[in-house]
N, C-alpha and C positions, 0 to 999 in steps of 0.2 A: 657248233663251231660258230665264232663270229663273224660277222660280214669280212672285217679286214682280212681274218686269217683263211677265210675262203679264196679272198681275192688273191693274196699272196700264195698261196698253196698252188693254185693254177701256173704260177709262174715256173715253167721248168727247162727252160732253154740252157741252161748251165746242164742240168740231168742230161738232157738228149745228146749235147755235145760230148759229155763222158763217156755214155753208152756206145756213140758212134768211134771213141777212142781219139777225139780229136779237140778236146777241151785243153785251151792252152794257159790257163792263168793260173795262180797263184801255186806255181810250181816250186818245190822245197830246195833251196841251195845251202850246203853243210858247210860252207867255207867262208873265207872273207871275197869281197868283190872285184877279185883281180881278173887279171886276161884269161886265166885257166879257173872254172870254181870246181866244187865238187857237188855232183849230185848222184844220189843211190850208189854213192863210194865210187862214181866215175869221173873222170876228168872231163869237163867239158870247155871247149873256148866259149868265151864270153864275149857275143857281137852285139849284145842287148842292155849295155849299162848306160848310165848318163854320168858317170866318172870320168869326164873326159881328162883329165889330167892323170889319172892315176893313182888318186892319192889316198883313199880310202884305206888302206891298210901301211901308210907310211911310218917308219918308225917314230919320227919326231913329231907328228901329229897324235900317235897313240902316247907317246910320252906326255906330251902336254895335257892330254886329257886325264891320265892317270894324277899329276900334279895337281889339276883342277879340283877334281874329286877329294884329293888329300887336303885342300887348304879350304875349300869353299861348301864339301857336301854333294850329295847328288841330286839335289833339287834346290829351287828357291822356295817352294812352298808358297805361293803368290805372284800376284801378277807386278809387270813393271811400274803401273800404277802406283803401288802399294807399296809392300815390302819387297818386292823382286827385283830392284834394281840394285846390281855388283858394280863394282869398281872396274869388273873385267869387260862388263857391257858397254860400259863408256867408252874404254879402251878400243874396243872393236868397233863401235860407231865412229869413233874418231880417224881410225884406219880406214874404214870402208868410204867414208866421204873424201878424205884424200886419195884412194884409190881410184874415184871414179870423175873425182874432180868438182863435188859441189860442197856447198858449207857444212851440209849437216845431213846426219843421216839416223835411221831411227830401226832397229832390230826386233821383230819379230819372230814366234816360237816355229812357224813355219812358212814358206812362200804362198802357200795357197792362202794364209791368212793375211798376209802383205796385200794382196789384190782385192781379196775381200774386203780388208778395212779400210783400203785409200781409195779404190774406185767409188765405193758405195757412200762417201763422206764428203767429196770436195765440191759437189754439183748440187744445185735445188732444183725445183720444181720447173722452173721455167728454161732451165738450161737444158745441155745436151751433151750425151756421149758418143762417141764416134769410134766404132770397133772394126777391124778388120775382120771379116768372115771367119777366118780360122786363128782369133786369138785365143790363148788357152781357157780351158773352162772355169778356172779361178776369175778370170777377168770378167766372163760372162756372170758368174755368180754375182761377184762385185754390183755391175753393173742392175741386175734385178733385183737388188736391196736399195738402189737409190731411188729418187723420187723423178729423176730426171727422164725424158726423152731419149731411149736409145734408138741408134741410127747404125746399121751394119753396111759397110762397103764391100764388094768383092775383093777377093785375096789379092793382096798388093797391087791394085788398079787403082792408080792415082786419078784418072778421070772419074771412076765412081766415087772417091773420096771427095772430089771437087763437087760433083754433084749434091753429095749430103752436104757440105758445108753451106753452098747455096741454099738450102732449104731451114737454115738456122736462122731464127730470128736476131737482126742486128742487137748488141749490146747483150747478148745472153754468152755464158761460158760455152766455149766450143771445146769439151776437154776430147783429145785425141788420144786414145791408148793401144798401142801395136806392139807385136812380139818384137824381139830383135833378131834372132832366128827363130823362125817358124819349129815347134818339137817335133811334128811328123813329117814333114815335106824337106826341112831342111835348107831352106832359101830363106835369105836376109830382107827384111825390111828396104824399101828403097827411101832411107830415110831423109836423103837430099832434097827428095820432092814432098815428101810429109813437111819437112820445115818449111819449104817454099809456100806450099800452101797455108799451113799454120800462121805464117806471117801475113799473108795476102788476106785470108778471113779472120784475125785476131784468134787463132786456137789456142790452145795449151797442149803440151806433148807430154805424154808418159811412156816410156818404153820398157818393155819387160825382157829383161836380161838374164832370165833364168839360164838359157841356154849359151849364152853369150858371153858370161864372165868366166875367163879361163880360156876361153878360144879367139874372141876377137879383140883388137885394140891393144894399145901399148899397155906391157905387161898383164895381158888379160883383162882390161879394165871395162871392156865391154863395146856395145855396137855404136854409141855416139862417138867415144874416141875413134873408132875404126872410120869415123867419115871424117872426123875433125870437127864435130858439130856440139860437142859438150856444153857449150855454152848456149846452144840453140834449143837444148831439150831442158823441160822444165823439171821433169821429174825420172830417177832412175831407177828402177826394181831389181834386185837380185836373190836368188836363194844360195842356200848353202848346201843341198843335198847332190848338187851335182859336182862341178868342177872342184869346190871348197870341201867336199868330203866330209860333210858334217849333217845338220840337221837345222832348219831355221831358214830366215830371208831378211830382207831389207829393205828400206825405201830411204831414197836420197834427194836433195833438193836444196831450194834456199832455206835459210833458219825459220822464217815466217812461216813457211809452208809445213815444216817438220814440228814447228810449234803448234799448228793447228790441228795435225794431224794425231799428236801427241796428246792432244788432251780430247780428241772427240772420236777416235777410231775406237771402234766397239771391240774388234777382234784383238786389238791390243790390251784394252783397260780391263778385259773381262775374260783375258785367256791367262793361264801361269807363264811366267818367262821363260826365255829359252836355258835349258841345263847350264851350270858351269863347264862341264866336258864339252859340250857342244861348242860354246863361244871360244875356249881356248883351241879347241881344233881346228875354227877358223882363222884364227889370227897364225896359228903355225901354219896352215895352207896358204894364207896369203903370202906370208915370207918365203915357202918354199916355192911360189909362183912367180913371184919377182924377181928372186935371187938363180932361178934355173931356166932360163927364157927356153933354153934348149927343149925343155918339155913341149911347150907350143909348137917349137919349129917341127919337132917329130911329129907332131900331130896333124900339122899341116902335110908334111911330107907325103904321110900314110893316107891322108885323107886324097888327096892327089892322085896315089897310086892305087886306092880301093876304086875310085871312082871311075878311072882308066879302065880297071879292070872289066867292072861290071858293064860298062858301057862295051866294050869290046867282045862281052861274051852275050851282049844283043838285049840286055834289061833295059827298063825304061827307067831312069833315074828322076824323072821329072828335072825341076830347075835345082835341084840342090847342089850347093857349093860348099858344104861343111861337112863336119865328122858326123852329120846325121844324113844317112843316107837310105831314101824310100826306094825299095824296089818293088815297083808297080805290078801288082798279079791281077787284078780286076776282075777277081772271081772268089767270093767268100771262100768258098770249099776247098778251092785249088789252096788259098793261101794257108788255111788250116791244117791241111794235108801237109802242105810243105814245110811248115813249121815243125809238125812232128816227125818226119821224116828226117829233117836236119837233125833235132835232138836227138833222135837215134844215132844220127854219124858224129854225134860229138859237137855240135854247133849250137848255140843258143842264140835266138833271135827272136823279135817281138812281132806278132801278126795285129794288125790294126784294120778292123771288117767293121762293118756295119752292125749297128747304127752309130757307131763312133765316126766312121765317113760313109757317103755315098757307094754303095756296092760296086758301081764303075771305078771308083777311086781305091778300094781296098790294096793294102800294101803290106809287105814286109819292112820294119822299120830296122836298119842295121846301124849300129852306133860303134864309135871308134875311141879307144884310150889312148892317150900319150904312152902309153907301156906295151902296147901291141907292137909286135915286131913284124917285117914284110914277110917272113914265113909264114906267121900265123894268118895274115891279111890273105897270102895266096891258099893257104889251106882252106880257107873259109871261100873264096871266092870261086875254086873248084868243086867244092863237094854242094855250094849252093847252086852253081850252074849244071852240074851233073843231075841234080834232084830236081831240077826245074824243069829240064829237058825231059827226064822221065815222066813227069808228070804232066809234059803237055803245055808248060806255061812258055817255054821256050822251043823254037823250031830249028 
């Protein structure tokens, strides 16, 4: 056996979790991503999806995808840079730029590739990238590919951010990259304070709106709109795999910035373009999101309802104020046991344990869709509370 194989064969953490009956990953779903899914022939209430507007099985979106396949085929067989740009890609980019209030936008095949390709390419060796410590992994990976100095500040701590900015040499680029809604803890970036500090220290701001599109702002247009700061934020990133019911991602900014990214971002230039069906699905999802504001209204109604229910039950939900609700367990084993107990009770939630987070911060990630009903929320809160008490998580 070669050295690499020996090293990898010693990795048995998943096998030990499986043997203990608490392995919580790669669970197989046999249906569409609705509020109720099929698993092993059983109906399971889904509270682990990122489909915040509940659009993944919408008839108009499925029809748009089918028509796109009929017209363009199943794929583009090349990158956007060469033979993979279709008129539907340009139409989508124009719609996205208009949605988030920027001059121009550029689509990638996945949201991860957006952050990888944008964060890595805009700054040089003398420059600085400043990251919230809880930024998404794709942002971290993008910063690692750059030649810039990377400085992390404490989560949503503006004093910490200012201390880091003071360390940056005058005349260098200070590229501040933050999540709009943080994907695990559900809190919102203090964007007004970030803007104030960026203006004070000549910084450039990029907001990752992966979990904010469809949730915050006018017509679901994101964090910058939510705070009325679109003109103060330089780059806005978003994904299609959450509220917009497809696959892919985008970056939006002024024309000069997008022009530079378009001709220098390696994850764009050297990746196949997003499929026609994916692009058509996003266009249809934007139409629904804009024309049916009651979806977002209901999402916020059940968010407030669920947050109140968990707080009354005694759960620590941190600083969440969004449809992402963390239930802090602070014990890895109990978090995994609770996840398995709930699945047996017909409730799907996601455990977030170490090393993804420190052991003392492990949690159950509970997320809502606009298509959830109050009765479904009640059932989930009741079952989660009961199981947590039986496991000694709640007293």
